[in-house]
C-alpha positions in Angstrom: -42.7 -36.4 57.4 -45.6 -38.8 58.0 -44.6 -40.9 55.0 -41.0 -41.1 56.3 -42.3 -42.5 59.6 -44.5 -45.0 57.7 -41.5 -46.0 55.7 -39.5 -46.6 58.9 -42.2 -49.2 59.8 -42.0 -51.0 56.4 -38.2 -50.9 55.7 -37.0 -53.3 58.4 -39.4 -56.0 57.2 -37.4 -56.9 54.1 -34.3 -58.6 55.8 -36.6 -61.0 57.6 -38.7 -62.1 54.5 -36.2 -64.9 53.5 -36.7 -66.5 56.9 -40.5 -66.7 56.4 -41.1 -67.2 52.6 -39.5 -69.7 50.3 -37.1 -67.4 48.5 -34.2 -68.4 46.2 -30.6 -67.9 47.3 -29.9 -64.9 45.0 -33.0 -63.1 46.1 -32.4 -64.0 49.8 -29.0 -62.4 49.7 -30.3 -59.4 47.9 -33.1 -58.9 50.3 -30.9 -59.3 53.4 -28.2 -56.9 52.1 -30.6 -54.3 50.6 -33.0 -54.5 53.6 -30.2 -54.0 56.1 -28.7 -51.1 54.1 -32.2 -49.5 53.7 -32.8 -49.8 57.4 -29.6 -48.0 58.3 -30.2 -45.3 55.7 -33.9 -44.9 56.8 -32.8 -43.8 60.2 -30.7 -41.1 58.7 -33.5 -40.1 56.4 -35.3 -38.4 59.2 -32.4 -35.9 59.4 -30.7 -35.7 56.0 -32.1 -35.7 52.5 -29.1 -37.5 51.1 -29.9 -40.6 53.2 -33.5 -40.3 52.0 -32.4 -40.4 48.4 -30.2 -43.4 49.3 -33.2 -45.3 50.6 -35.1 -44.4 47.5 -32.3 -45.8 45.3 -32.3 -49.0 47.4 -36.1 -49.3 47.1 -35.8 -48.9 43.3 -33.1 -51.5 43.1 -35.1 -54.0 45.0 -38.2 -53.3 42.9 -36.2 -53.9 39.6 -34.1 -56.8 40.8 -36.6 -59.6 40.0 -36.7 -58.4 36.4 -32.9 -58.4 36.2 -32.5 -62.0 37.4 -33.8 -64.5 35.0 -35.0 -67.2 37.4 -37.4 -65.2 39.6 -40.6 -66.9 40.8 -43.9 -65.0 41.1 -43.6 -64.9 44.9 -40.1 -63.3 44.7 -41.4 -60.7 42.2 -44.4 -59.8 44.2 -42.5 -59.4 47.5 -39.6 -57.5 45.9 -41.7 -55.2 43.8 -44.2 -54.5 46.6 -41.6 -53.6 49.1 -39.4 -51.6 46.6 -42.3 -49.5 45.3 -43.7 -48.9 48.7 -40.3 -47.8 50.1 -39.6 -45.6 47.1 -43.0 -43.9 47.2 -43.0 -43.3 50.9 -39.4 -42.1 51.1 -39.2 -40.0 47.9 -42.9 -39.3 47.4 -44.6 -35.9 47.6 -45.6 -36.1 51.2 -42.1 -37.1 52.4 -40.7 -33.5 52.6 -40.6 -32.0 56.1 -43.2 -29.3 56.9 -42.2 -25.8 56.0 -43.1 -22.6 57.7 -43.8 -19.6 55.5 -43.4 -16.3 57.3 -45.4 -13.4 55.8 -44.6 -9.8 56.8 -47.4 -7.9 58.5 -49.6 -5.7 56.4 -48.7 -2.0 56.3 -50.7 0.2 58.6 -53.6 1.8 56.9 -53.3 5.5 56.2 -55.9 7.8 57.7 -58.7 8.7 55.3 -58.9 12.4 54.4 -61.4 14.2 56.6 -64.4 15.5 54.7 -66.3 18.5 56.1 -70.0 17.7 56.6 -72.3 19.6 54.2 -76.0 20.1 54.0 -77.7 18.3 51.2 -78.2 20.4 48.1 -81.6 20.6 46.4 -81.8 19.7 42.8 
């Protein structure tokens, strides 16, 4: 659950990257659309696992997009891959599942030990 909360802090950054960094038009549109979709799905990821998997798919898409477009600059690749891998790992990673409570039944009551009559020690 902690990693889902960390992902909620990282996910909304992507739609604002084209306003700050010199990104090409294809990547700018991809980042705005994917970032907005991931932000909406990330809010649902706190409640439902299907939304969590949706955010993971969007993160994987953003991470692979620079390699699918031919004219990607190094800056576009670094930003997209970093955001996509971080989102995928935090949302779908091993620490993203909610805590589980395991209830173990109480141990059975011990049975009384058989009573032994006291004896005097025997000589050898």
